[in-house]
Backbone as CSV, one residue per row, in Angstrom:
resi,resn,N_x,N_y,N_z,CA_x,CA_y,CA_z,C_x,C_y,C_z
1,MET,-9.201,-68.439,41.811,-8.806,-68.089,40.503,-9.584,-66.873,40.050
2,ARG,-11.252,-66.571,39.963,-11.726,-65.345,39.776,-10.920,-63.888,41.066
3,ILE,-10.684,-64.491,42.009,-9.941,-63.304,43.086,-8.890,-63.208,42.275
4,SER,-8.174,-63.719,42.034,-6.554,-63.125,41.440,-7.030,-62.767,40.092
5,LYS,-7.978,-62.942,39.001,-7.862,-62.151,38.182,-8.318,-60.975,37.976
6,ILE,-9.275,-60.871,39.530,-10.012,-59.588,39.792,-8.993,-58.404,39.959
7,LEU,-7.806,-59.004,40.843,-6.890,-58.510,41.505,-5.920,-58.189,40.265
8,GLY,-5.867,-58.510,39.572,-4.712,-58.339,38.391,-5.361,-57.390,37.506
9,LEU,-7.192,-57.338,37.229,-7.329,-55.913,36.685,-7.260,-54.790,37.369
10,ILE,-7.453,-55.138,38.613,-7.422,-53.914,39.505,-5.803,-53.164,39.112
11,ALA,-5.034,-54.077,39.362,-3.867,-53.756,39.477,-3.122,-52.880,38.104
12,MET,-3.767,-53.815,36.826,-3.765,-53.116,35.745,-4.038,-51.417,35.335
13,ALA,-5.583,-51.329,35.972,-5.860,-50.265,36.146,-5.338,-49.113,36.828
14,PHE,-4.835,-49.578,38.201,-3.832,-48.759,38.514,-2.525,-47.843,37.659
15,LEU,-1.769,-48.849,37.362,-0.910,-48.989,36.126,-1.101,-47.704,35.344
16,LEU,-2.335,-47.857,34.420,-3.063,-47.214,33.668,-3.113,-45.800,34.171
17,VAL,-4.051,-45.770,35.169,-4.313,-44.446,35.395,-2.642,-43.494,35.631
18,PHE,-1.849,-44.226,36.464,-0.270,-43.271,37.024,0.391,-43.001,36.002
19,SER,0.295,-44.003,34.777,1.111,-43.880,33.512,0.239,-42.541,32.830
20,ALA,-1.153,-42.361,32.540,-1.662,-41.463,31.912,-0.983,-40.169,32.947
21,CYS,-1.029,-39.820,34.185,-1.086,-38.534,35.009,0.804,-38.310,34.654
22,GLU,1.678,-39.308,34.097,2.840,-38.748,33.965,2.948,-37.931,32.438
23,PRO,4.145,-36.833,32.627,3.891,-36.065,31.100,4.582,-37.125,30.178
24,ILE,4.184,-36.607,29.081,4.335,-37.411,27.607,5.697,-36.702,27.441
25,GLU,5.795,-35.491,27.546,7.663,-34.620,27.490,7.134,-33.402,28.245
26,ASP,8.317,-32.593,27.981,8.780,-31.761,28.760,8.016,-30.438,28.140
27,ARG,7.370,-29.804,28.313,6.736,-28.736,27.762,7.756,-27.594,27.582
28,ASP,8.840,-27.731,28.266,9.600,-26.601,28.426,10.529,-26.373,27.330
29,GLU,10.402,-28.179,26.581,11.561,-27.837,25.436,11.081,-27.708,23.953
30,LEU,9.560,-27.490,23.851,8.379,-27.136,22.545,9.212,-25.901,22.467
31,LYS,9.976,-25.869,21.154,10.604,-24.496,20.400,10.140,-24.672,18.947
32,ASN,10.910,-24.150,17.676,10.443,-24.089,16.651,10.270,-25.897,16.094
33,SER,9.436,-25.615,15.223,9.217,-27.127,14.951,9.734,-27.220,13.388
34,PHE,10.355,-26.406,13.135,11.006,-26.030,11.805,12.136,-25.321,11.799
35,ASP,13.320,-25.488,10.760,14.499,-24.457,11.300,14.396,-23.336,9.880
36,PRO,14.501,-22.314,10.693,14.016,-21.519,9.868,14.931,-20.853,8.719
37,ASP,16.012,-21.326,8.280,16.739,-21.741,7.431,16.504,-22.516,5.860
38,GLN,15.786,-23.266,6.349,14.867,-23.820,5.771,13.260,-23.608,5.009
39,ILE,13.087,-22.507,5.309,12.016,-21.775,4.987,12.140,-20.759,3.591
40,GLU,11.621,-21.420,2.524,11.969,-20.862,0.984,11.456,-19.775,0.694
41,LEU,11.942,-18.808,0.304,11.212,-17.626,-0.003,11.494,-17.080,-1.368
42,ALA,10.714,-16.498,-2.021,10.750,-16.165,-3.453,10.020,-14.683,-4.008
43,VAL,10.103,-13.751,-4.557,9.827,-12.484,-5.256,9.682,-13.236,-6.822
44,VAL,8.994,-13.213,-7.161,8.588,-13.320,-9.155,8.343,-12.235,-9.586
45,GLN,8.636,-11.572,-10.505,8.504,-10.175,-11.058,7.931,-10.915,-12.466
46,ALA,7.131,-10.450,-12.998,5.860,-10.242,-14.022,7.146,-9.811,-15.356
47,THR,7.846,-9.197,-15.268,8.969,-8.826,-16.196,9.968,-8.443,-15.734
48,SER,11.067,-8.728,-16.610,12.595,-8.876,-15.550,12.622,-7.360,-15.522
49,GLY,13.238,-7.392,-13.850,13.322,-5.825,-13.254,11.873,-5.023,-12.910
50,GLY,10.797,-5.370,-13.554,9.612,-4.946,-13.295,9.130,-4.749,-11.738
51,ASN,8.238,-4.054,-11.827,7.973,-3.428,-10.320,6.457,-4.024,-9.991
52,LYS,6.044,-5.130,-10.919,4.433,-5.944,-10.735,5.187,-7.366,-9.923
53,LEU,5.175,-7.260,-8.299,5.618,-8.768,-8.265,4.753,-9.369,-7.132
54,SER,4.878,-10.559,-7.461,4.646,-11.875,-6.399,5.447,-12.199,-5.314
55,ILE,5.031,-12.000,-4.151,6.037,-11.842,-2.998,5.652,-13.893,-2.351
56,GLN,6.475,-14.296,-2.042,6.144,-15.933,-1.892,6.829,-16.443,-0.763
57,MET,5.911,-16.880,0.324,6.958,-18.180,1.327,5.985,-19.463,0.802
58,ARG,6.789,-20.236,0.349,6.700,-21.648,-0.232,6.577,-23.002,0.535
59,THR,7.313,-22.614,1.661,7.279,-24.046,2.701,5.693,-24.249,3.261
60,GLU,5.461,-25.776,3.154,4.402,-25.763,3.898,4.481,-26.028,5.180
61,GLY,3.452,-25.597,5.789,3.307,-25.831,7.090,3.858,-24.677,8.312
62,VAL,3.799,-23.445,7.350,4.656,-22.568,8.567,3.948,-21.487,8.148
63,THR,3.045,-20.632,9.316,2.171,-19.499,9.287,2.787,-18.378,9.827
64,GLY,2.564,-17.527,9.078,3.230,-15.850,9.710,2.345,-14.876,8.935
65,TYR,3.511,-13.794,8.524,3.365,-12.403,8.043,4.092,-12.206,7.099
66,TRP,3.589,-10.984,6.373,4.873,-10.685,5.494,4.984,-8.783,5.541
67,ASP,6.326,-8.709,5.691,6.188,-7.157,5.961,7.038,-6.945,4.597
68,TYR,6.214,-5.990,3.501,7.052,-6.095,2.607,7.302,-4.185,2.460
69,ILE,7.569,-3.675,3.626,7.720,-2.002,3.725,6.454,-1.210,3.158
70,LEU,5.505,-1.978,2.432,4.486,-0.906,2.075,2.834,-1.108,3.308
71,ASP,3.391,-2.594,3.709,2.049,-3.182,4.403,3.113,-4.104,5.524
72,LYS,1.812,-4.617,5.836,1.905,-5.904,6.332,1.022,-7.150,6.033
73,LYS,0.994,-8.152,5.591,-0.437,-9.074,5.099,-0.133,-10.640,6.231
74,TYR,-0.779,-11.110,6.707,-0.662,-12.114,7.170,-1.092,-13.107,6.378
75,THR,-0.086,-13.388,5.430,-0.402,-14.681,4.313,0.463,-15.151,3.542
76,ASP,0.396,-16.123,3.176,1.841,-17.004,2.365,2.422,-15.960,1.303
77,ARG,1.640,-15.452,0.510,1.471,-14.548,-0.660,1.138,-13.210,-1.042
78,VAL,1.645,-12.304,-1.266,1.338,-11.374,-1.764,1.696,-10.333,-3.183
79,GLU,0.632,-10.191,-3.532,0.777,-9.765,-5.177,0.598,-8.151,-4.966
80,VAL,1.347,-7.320,-5.331,1.796,-5.979,-5.422,2.527,-5.079,-6.403
81,VAL,1.852,-3.942,-6.764,2.824,-3.182,-7.623,3.432,-2.191,-6.918
82,PHE,4.590,-2.425,-7.106,5.660,-1.849,-5.954,6.190,-0.179,-6.731
83,PRO,6.294,0.917,-6.269,6.039,1.926,-6.372,7.523,2.687,-6.668
84,PHE,8.551,1.937,-6.345,10.143,2.761,-6.735,10.628,1.435,-7.074
85,THR,11.860,2.395,-7.434,13.074,1.413,-8.204,13.875,1.078,-6.810
86,GLY,15.259,-0.021,-7.505,15.862,0.187,-6.209,16.194,-1.593,-5.953
87,THR,17.173,-1.500,-5.363,17.042,-2.891,-4.321,16.288,-2.933,-2.864
88,HIS,15.315,-4.137,-2.789,14.320,-4.022,-1.622,14.359,-4.930,-0.746
89,GLU,14.008,-4.892,0.659,14.530,-6.567,1.206,12.381,-6.580,1.724
90,PHE,11.939,-7.529,1.892,11.198,-7.892,2.426,11.311,-9.025,3.668
91,THR,10.607,-8.961,4.373,10.871,-9.905,5.482,9.563,-10.848,5.763
92,TYR,10.228,-11.934,5.909,8.554,-12.667,6.360,8.873,-13.474,7.818
93,TYR,7.927,-13.264,8.432,7.843,-13.573,10.065,7.382,-14.719,10.145
94,ALA,7.552,-16.088,10.712,6.860,-17.367,11.355,7.005,-17.504,12.316
95,THR,5.395,-17.814,13.035,5.255,-17.997,14.028,5.910,-19.538,14.360
96,THR,6.059,-19.349,15.902,6.622,-20.756,16.179,5.878,-21.210,16.871
97,PRO,5.594,-22.588,17.549,4.801,-23.206,18.597,4.997,-22.789,19.849
98,TYR,6.213,-22.167,20.037,6.287,-21.749,21.451,5.738,-20.363,21.818
99,MET,4.632,-20.560,23.416,4.119,-18.907,23.747,3.886,-19.132,24.980
100,PRO,4.842,-17.769,25.252,5.517,-17.780,26.724,3.955,-17.586,27.324
101,ASN,3.805,-18.242,28.422,2.449,-18.275,29.476,1.416,-18.291,29.004
102,ASN,1.672,-18.997,27.981,0.070,-19.769,27.009,-0.691,-18.908,26.521
103,ASP,0.076,-17.710,25.932,-0.447,-16.120,25.921,-0.799,-15.779,24.216
104,PRO,-1.500,-16.013,23.612,-1.366,-15.705,22.053,-0.788,-14.723,21.575
105,ALA,-1.239,-13.588,22.672,-0.175,-12.435,22.396,0.873,-12.058,22.672
106,GLU,1.469,-13.154,22.706,3.416,-13.357,23.253,3.219,-13.973,22.512
107,THR,3.061,-14.530,21.321,3.567,-15.592,20.342,4.858,-15.055,19.992
108,GLU,5.570,-16.138,19.970,7.338,-15.541,19.546,7.534,-15.956,17.557
109,TYR,8.393,-14.911,16.685,8.746,-15.334,15.581,10.004,-15.543,15.300
110,VAL,10.320,-15.836,14.092,11.523,-15.990,13.769,11.153,-15.150,12.079
111,GLN,12.299,-14.432,12.094,12.237,-14.134,10.409,13.332,-14.240,9.318
112,LYS,12.975,-14.159,8.475,13.793,-14.447,7.131,13.363,-13.722,5.973
113,THR,14.780,-12.987,5.432,14.238,-11.961,4.514,14.504,-12.154,3.126
114,VAL,14.208,-11.691,1.853,14.357,-12.030,0.520,14.381,-10.600,-0.089
115,SER,15.723,-10.562,-1.054,15.441,-8.741,-1.934,15.290,-9.470,-3.292
116,VAL,14.820,-8.289,-3.860,14.557,-8.045,-4.956,14.790,-6.761,-5.532
117,GLU,15.405,-6.812,-6.968,15.740,-5.352,-7.485,14.986,-4.929,-8.657
118,ILE,14.206,-3.552,-8.408,13.420,-3.175,-9.530,14.032,-2.271,-10.262
119,THR,14.220,-2.237,-11.678,14.778,-1.189,-12.531,14.406,-0.183,-13.066
120,GLN,12.840,-0.501,-13.293,12.044,0.150,-13.824,10.063,-0.548,-13.162
121,LEU,9.707,1.184,-13.271,8.349,1.061,-13.033,7.464,1.251,-14.025
122,ASP,6.946,-0.458,-15.028,6.632,-0.727,-16.496,5.220,-1.005,-15.736
123,GLU,4.652,-1.418,-14.304,3.357,-1.564,-14.230,2.752,-0.181,-13.874
124,PRO,1.926,0.651,-13.907,1.255,1.925,-13.718,0.988,1.562,-11.669
125,LEU,1.194,2.431,-11.238,1.202,2.673,-9.632,-0.332,2.863,-8.971
126,PRO,-0.903,2.978,-8.008,-1.860,3.595,-7.398,-1.904,4.932,-7.582
127,GLN,-2.860,5.468,-8.150,-3.339,6.756,-8.488,-2.849,7.836,-7.096
128,ALA,-2.830,7.324,-5.958,-2.609,8.228,-5.006,-0.729,8.470,-4.882
129,TYR,-0.144,7.578,-5.842,1.479,7.866,-5.453,1.242,9.093,-6.802
130,TYR,0.430,9.249,-8.105,0.900,10.136,-9.057,0.486,11.268,-8.463
131,ASP,-0.876,11.448,-7.586,-1.249,12.574,-6.954,-0.190,13.601,-6.039
132,LEU,0.899,12.517,-5.575,1.358,12.666,-4.649,2.797,13.548,-4.695
133,VAL,3.235,12.566,-5.904,4.915,13.346,-6.127,4.637,13.420,-7.498
134,GLY,3.642,13.365,-8.122,3.441,14.207,-9.931,3.160,13.170,-10.813
135,GLU,3.094,13.230,-11.908,2.549,12.263,-12.973,3.794,11.854,-13.649
136,ASP,4.687,12.244,-13.333,5.918,11.984,-13.850,6.956,11.311,-13.363
137,LEU,5.973,11.414,-11.583,7.080,10.283,-10.644,8.398,11.172,-10.415
138,ALA,8.547,12.421,-11.007,9.767,12.788,-10.445,9.690,13.805,-9.195
139,GLY,8.906,14.041,-8.556,8.560,14.834,-7.545,7.835,15.845,-6.759
140,LYS,7.288,16.396,-5.950,6.330,17.559,-6.065,6.326,17.866,-4.742
141,THR,6.320,19.098,-5.023,6.123,20.345,-3.706,5.265,20.347,-3.302
142,TRP,4.757,20.512,-1.542,3.228,20.722,-1.263,4.055,22.363,-0.438
143,VAL,2.629,22.923,-0.402,2.651,23.958,0.896,1.071,24.034,1.525
144,PHE,1.176,24.782,2.490,-0.264,25.186,2.923,-0.908,25.810,2.290
145,ASP,-2.186,25.593,2.372,-3.351,26.578,1.282,-3.636,27.879,2.151
146,GLY,-2.797,28.387,2.404,-2.626,29.676,3.002,-1.493,30.138,3.454
147,GLY,-1.773,31.089,3.883,-0.413,31.969,4.693,0.391,32.576,4.280
148,PRO,1.460,33.250,4.776,2.309,32.345,5.838,1.271,33.205,6.890
149,THR,0.941,33.920,7.074,0.268,34.904,7.910,-0.712,34.541,8.287
150,SER,-1.689,35.188,9.496,-3.187,34.945,9.481,-4.256,35.488,8.230
151,ASP,-4.699,35.205,7.678,-5.353,35.693,6.389,-7.175,34.878,6.851
152,GLY,-7.169,34.273,7.387,-9.115,34.382,7.983,-9.204,32.965,7.234
153,GLY,-8.074,32.551,6.366,-8.240,31.081,5.823,-8.647,29.828,7.036
154,GLN,-8.690,28.934,6.395,-8.702,27.277,7.064,-7.865,26.403,6.432
155,TRP,-6.625,26.395,7.040,-5.808,25.655,6.329,-4.839,24.778,7.523
156,TRP,-4.869,24.932,8.848,-4.453,24.713,10.144,-5.223,25.169,11.230
157,PHE,-6.297,24.157,11.893,-7.200,24.404,12.821,-7.246,22.769,13.710
158,MET,-7.833,23.498,14.731,-8.313,22.391,15.894,-9.706,22.069,15.653
159,SER,-9.657,20.743,15.451,-11.334,20.227,14.903,-11.323,19.506,16.037
160,ASP,-12.981,18.731,15.616,-13.350,17.899,16.453,-12.727,16.372,16.175
161,PRO,-12.334,15.219,17.300,-11.629,14.468,16.780,-12.361,13.401,15.658
162,THR,-13.997,13.518,15.872,-14.607,12.617,14.986,-14.761,13.398,13.672
163,ASN,-14.290,14.333,13.299,-15.272,15.101,12.222,-13.826,16.531,11.958
164,PRO,-12.893,16.275,10.802,-12.328,17.252,10.637,-12.775,18.401,9.909
165,TRP,-13.774,18.563,9.625,-14.373,19.866,9.229,-14.737,20.598,10.181
166,ALA,-15.008,20.146,11.490,-15.958,20.761,12.650,-14.942,21.358,13.793
167,ILE,-14.788,22.564,13.160,-13.417,24.107,13.430,-13.799,24.045,14.819
168,TRP,-13.024,23.752,15.934,-12.915,24.313,17.372,-12.595,25.721,17.571
169,TRP,-11.000,25.660,16.235,-10.417,26.791,16.982,-9.172,26.672,15.448
170,ASN,-9.777,28.187,14.819,-9.107,28.638,13.233,-7.795,28.968,13.563
171,ALA,-7.307,28.345,14.434,-5.807,28.969,14.732,-5.058,29.505,14.156
172,ALA,-4.594,29.500,12.802,-3.744,29.695,11.631,-4.416,30.769,11.016
173,GLY,-6.011,30.880,10.576,-6.437,31.907,9.960,-7.152,33.383,11.008
174,ASP,-6.977,32.508,12.412,-7.269,33.584,13.581,-6.151,34.679,13.972
175,CYS,-5.192,33.862,14.161,-4.050,34.759,15.202,-3.039,33.477,14.660
176,CYS,-2.534,32.370,15.027,-1.220,31.775,15.508,-0.784,30.878,14.059
177,PRO,-0.319,31.517,13.399,-0.003,30.040,12.350,0.881,28.988,12.784
178,PRO,1.560,28.313,12.384,2.722,27.514,13.274,3.958,28.176,12.443
179,ALA,4.948,27.679,13.220,5.998,28.586,13.059,6.892,28.219,11.493
180,ASP,6.210,27.204,10.787,6.674,26.884,9.535,5.839,26.860,8.482
181,ALA,4.979,27.692,8.695,4.000,27.831,7.688,4.253,28.582,6.352
182,ALA,5.963,29.043,6.273,5.799,29.384,5.338,7.188,28.524,4.174
183,GLY,6.833,27.302,5.098,8.235,26.028,4.729,6.737,25.371,3.174
184,LYS,7.707,24.061,2.950,7.661,23.040,2.335,7.748,22.175,2.301
185,MET,7.345,20.771,1.695,7.235,19.339,2.003,7.615,18.854,0.167
186,VAL,8.598,17.966,0.277,8.948,17.731,-1.148,9.220,16.403,-0.961
187,PHE,7.951,15.460,-1.894,7.688,13.946,-1.770,8.576,13.286,-2.950
188,ASP,9.397,12.165,-3.382,9.199,11.804,-4.462,9.676,10.477,-4.322
189,LEU,10.117,9.554,-5.362,10.005,8.360,-5.271,11.685,7.799,-5.827
190,ASP,12.767,8.357,-5.627,14.036,8.477,-5.852,14.525,7.611,-5.251
191,GLY,14.334,5.947,-5.831,15.319,4.900,-5.351,14.244,4.709,-3.715
192,GLY,13.292,5.235,-3.650,12.394,4.945,-2.286,11.389,6.166,-1.463
193,PRO,10.893,5.895,-0.933,9.651,6.886,-0.610,9.996,7.810,0.000
194,ASN,10.438,8.960,-0.590,11.777,10.096,0.103,10.713,11.229,0.633
195,TYR,11.199,11.761,2.117,10.136,12.933,2.175,11.071,14.103,2.907
196,THR,11.458,15.311,2.173,12.023,16.318,2.785,11.310,17.548,2.974
197,TYR,11.857,17.948,4.339,11.266,19.039,4.610,12.089,20.482,5.018
198,TYR,11.273,21.443,4.826,11.982,22.393,4.781,11.176,24.003,5.913
199,ALA,11.830,24.020,6.387,10.977,25.118,7.371,10.708,26.194,7.237
200,ASP,11.162,26.951,6.043,10.613,27.934,5.415,11.229,27.872,3.563
201,ALA,10.841,28.369,3.165,11.162,28.645,1.455,12.185,28.190,0.927
202,ALA,13.414,29.439,2.133,14.871,29.610,1.508,15.644,28.420,2.567
203,GLY,14.820,27.572,3.370,15.754,27.164,4.707,16.325,25.698,4.296
204,GLU,17.122,25.597,5.333,18.026,24.061,4.787,16.974,22.873,5.004
205,ALA,17.270,21.862,3.823,16.117,20.787,3.746,16.855,19.734,4.936
206,VAL,15.874,19.429,5.726,15.632,18.182,6.290,15.376,16.353,5.298
207,THR,16.365,15.893,5.599,16.233,14.984,4.667,16.536,13.388,5.225
208,GLY,16.104,12.307,4.914,16.544,11.078,5.770,15.231,10.628,6.225
209,SER,14.468,11.080,5.724,12.750,10.627,6.736,11.707,10.258,5.095
210,SER,10.856,9.465,5.357,10.007,8.824,4.674,8.627,8.874,4.263
211,PHE,7.900,8.501,3.144,6.277,8.432,3.616,5.747,6.544,3.191
212,LYS,4.654,6.863,3.930,4.131,5.485,3.009,2.252,5.670,3.489
213,PHE,1.944,4.703,2.873,0.529,4.972,2.394,0.292,3.638,3.343
214,ASN,-0.862,3.401,3.857,-1.925,2.522,4.350,-2.022,1.599,3.265
215,GLY,-2.437,0.049,3.858,-2.843,-0.800,2.701,-4.039,-0.387,1.797
216,ASP,-5.164,0.672,2.258,-6.541,1.281,1.934,-6.331,2.844,1.632
217,TYR,-4.933,3.491,1.627,-4.622,4.699,1.100,-5.854,5.586,1.985
218,SER,-5.469,5.185,3.315,-6.834,6.327,4.265,-5.733,6.896,4.831
219,LYS,-4.554,6.559,5.240,-3.924,7.334,6.250,-2.278,7.048,4.987
220,ILE,-1.587,8.465,5.749,0.070,8.552,5.172,0.163,8.541,6.572
221,THR,1.666,7.571,6.724,2.465,8.337,7.856,3.814,8.760,7.126
222,ILE,4.577,9.329,7.976,5.739,10.091,8.022,6.739,9.750,8.640
223,GLU,8.156,9.223,8.211,9.131,8.248,9.292,10.107,9.005,9.575
224,GLY,11.087,9.367,9.951,12.486,9.816,9.988,12.398,10.899,11.274
225,PRO,13.662,11.714,10.981,13.985,13.054,11.238,12.893,14.290,11.419
226,ALA,11.977,14.145,10.100,11.243,15.305,9.990,9.688,14.978,9.976
227,ASN,9.053,15.878,10.272,7.260,15.523,10.293,6.868,16.821,9.383
228,LEU,5.670,16.438,9.302,4.634,16.967,8.396,4.743,18.837,8.916
229,LEU,4.652,19.407,8.091,4.523,20.967,8.503,3.724,21.007,9.534
230,GLY,3.425,22.100,9.840,2.733,22.393,11.038,2.521,21.231,12.059
231,SER,3.730,19.970,12.342,3.273,19.169,13.472,3.258,19.674,14.624
232,MET,2.332,19.373,15.340,2.129,19.728,17.082,2.131,18.884,18.168
233,GLU,1.900,18.756,18.989,2.099,18.425,20.223,0.968,17.066,19.912
234,GLY,0.845,15.792,20.342,-0.218,15.296,19.967,0.056,13.880,18.977
235,GLY,-1.039,13.650,18.117,-1.191,12.813,16.906,-0.626,12.978,15.855
236,GLY,-0.611,14.397,15.454,0.669,15.321,14.714,2.294,14.698,15.215
237,ASN,2.834,14.222,15.694,4.099,13.930,16.197,4.101,12.633,15.948
238,SER,2.711,11.711,16.102,3.335,10.259,15.953,3.439,10.060,14.594
239,GLY,3.200,10.925,13.588,3.457,11.144,12.137,2.481,10.273,11.202
240,VAL,1.522,10.134,12.185,0.169,8.882,11.285,-0.811,10.084,11.251
241,TYR,-1.044,10.100,10.019,-2.357,11.099,9.462,-3.475,10.331,8.994
242,ASP,-4.287,10.591,8.905,-5.804,10.315,7.946,-5.906,11.231,7.192
243,ILE,-6.032,10.467,6.036,-6.315,11.457,4.863,-7.626,11.538,4.462
244,VAL,-8.365,12.534,4.582,-9.338,13.442,4.556,-9.902,13.167,3.025
245,GLU,-9.017,13.807,2.299,-9.308,14.599,0.857,-8.139,14.412,-0.117
246,PHE,-8.078,14.031,-1.071,-6.473,13.972,-1.323,-6.387,13.652,-3.259
247,THR,-6.387,14.849,-3.842,-6.319,14.878,-5.292,-4.953,15.497,-5.556
248,ALA,-4.757,15.378,-7.019,-3.464,16.105,-7.033,-3.554,17.301,-6.751
249,ASP,-4.427,18.065,-6.655,-4.453,19.982,-6.443,-4.722,19.825,-5.082
250,ARG,-4.830,18.958,-4.258,-5.386,19.406,-2.589,-5.470,17.981,-1.728
251,MET,-4.240,18.330,-0.695,-4.581,17.264,0.332,-4.506,17.639,1.763
252,VAL,-5.794,17.167,1.980,-6.605,17.624,3.789,-6.370,16.259,4.469
253,LEU,-5.116,16.319,5.517,-5.060,15.514,6.736,-5.883,15.795,8.075
254,HIS,-5.928,14.785,8.963,-6.278,14.793,10.298,-5.803,13.677,11.084
255,VAL,-5.748,14.198,12.358,-5.302,13.481,13.409,-6.340,13.330,14.424
256,PRO,-6.941,12.302,15.114,-7.936,12.568,16.080,-7.755,12.653,17.497
257,ASN,-6.461,12.817,17.722,-5.603,12.464,19.099,-4.448,13.835,19.193
258,ALA,-4.878,14.840,18.855,-3.643,16.079,19.058,-4.058,16.320,20.350
259,ALA,-3.638,17.516,20.732,-3.069,17.887,22.266,-4.552,18.354,22.996
260,TRP,-4.489,18.216,24.158,-5.817,18.428,24.805,-7.212,17.634,24.049
261,ALA,-6.971,16.534,24.012,-8.103,16.051,23.795,-8.943,16.372,22.353
262,THR,-7.737,16.794,21.199,-8.981,17.610,20.461,-8.336,16.815,18.959
263,GLY,-9.123,17.178,17.990,-8.271,16.543,16.576,-7.778,18.070,15.723
264,TRP,-6.628,17.509,14.790,-6.194,18.821,14.209,-6.270,18.479,12.683
265,THR,-6.429,19.625,11.803,-6.647,19.240,10.565,-5.529,20.239,9.615
266,TRP,-5.076,19.259,8.833,-4.451,20.353,7.919,-4.867,20.325,6.383
267,VAL,-4.554,21.563,5.685,-4.917,21.596,4.255,-3.379,22.000,3.396
268,PHE,-3.464,21.166,2.335,-1.952,21.726,1.515,-2.614,21.903,-0.137
269,VAL,-1.775,22.179,-0.553,-1.988,22.298,-2.196,-0.411,22.434,-2.318
270,PRO,0.062,21.558,-4.045,1.070,21.676,-4.825,1.484,23.483,-4.555
271,ALA,3.139,23.438,-5.003,3.683,24.770,-4.687,3.551,25.377,-6.068
272,GLU,3.506,26.517,-6.822,3.308,27.010,-7.946,4.555,27.100,-8.413
């Protein structure tokens, strides 16, 4: 009797071992654990048509990030003062359980959008917008702080990648201003963050570009067919500039990755 019981226990143990080795589920079948259509998004305005917004993802158990044009944030809710009127679309990117090759860097996302119409800028904007486009937000023109010919000034120069004021070669001041040294740039918020470029004061406008600040206003990005005055090979052509100094009367920008492993510095002032 004891032997039969022992043999029975051994057989049961083998059965448990083999059962544990069998896959419970087909890993290749793991996909979204939610229906993207069921994700609830909302934009709550503090006032009717106003620009103070609470951008919300309201579905429990969903993680991801918001792209709300001005910036991206890995959170369910973003509180923001939006800087321009018009109808705008914000996108929530929800993470899925599927991870190719089990690599977190390859996490897949599904996306859903929500739109909002802003008819009035009734909430004051961050100061950077007033400095850039004017106190009345009607638009503002910027030019180089010197030139357009070589004048000994420091307004477009090669610099140390880590120090925008350490001049390695004062290009514009010494001999070689950029081809668009007599040009101008116009920034405005007419329905969006608009950027207009002129190669010279009487030249044809290049439109269709935009600008944006990053979250802490330490960088400005130019996107679209036109770039900054004096853009050149390297970091300047990527359209992303570090803000070194910025007031209503002066704007100093820098890139640490210009051509030939150098930095480059731009100095602008409002047009008179």
